[in-house]
C-alpha positions, 0 to 999 in steps of 0.5 A: 079426701078423708080424715079421721072418724066422724060422728053425726051431730046437729040440732039445738046448740048455743053460742056465747056472744059479746053483747055488742055483736050484731051478728052472733054467727060471725066467725071473723073474730076467730079467723083473725085471732085463732082458737083451739082448732084454727090458727090466726089468719087461716079460717073462721070457726063458729064455736058452739056449746051442746047445752047451757051447762057447757056455756056456764062452764065456758063463762067460769073457765074464762075467770079461772085464775082471775082475782074476781068471780062472776058475781063481781062482773057487770052483767051488761058487759057479759056474754049473751046466750044465743040459741041456734039450730044446726043441721045434722051432718058428719063431724070430725070425731074428737069425742070418742077414744077411737076418734081422738086416736085417729087424729093423734090426740090422747084418749085423755083429751082435753088433758094429756097423759100427765094431766096437763091441758092439751094445747092449741098447738096440738089441736090447730093442725087437727083442725087444719087437716079437717078443714083441708079435707072439707069436713064441716067441723069438729065434734069435741069434748069440752076443754074448759075447766070443770067440764065432764067427759060427756060435755061437748062442743061443736066447732063449725068451719066458716064454710059450713055455717050458712045453714045455722040459724039463730033462734033466740038471744038472752042477756047474761042476767037472764040466762046466767044469773037467773039460775 
């Protein structure tokens, strides 16, 4: 079964995790709550950032519209950064214009043609079809506020996370505030 175009992705990535998470590669939270590429209760997704810049954008994105900024937060309660190694494999292409067109998302993704953010309601069916087609995950443009067109994320499906390895974990004060 085939679905969409693919890009080969793997190597060094990172993941934002809550300080109290003992297993930084656990996908149960995304399975229970749902996220961009999966509806609640369907399957788990391991969300990874291509680099530290994307991780920083993700942290700042979570604060958009809030009456406080990063410097107002208790660093001990903020995201640790876990470095991971991901085996190289073909991933569903939600990075290139042609890849997005193949899955019926706008080439302007993560924004629609009117400049509004593409919602989870349009992305979750793409994720479900990719999961059903036994894809390992989705290489995608970062959808966080402030991301550049070349900022990428990797969404790995729970069925393909067994070979992902965490290599280090750094507390928020040491990775985010120290730079």
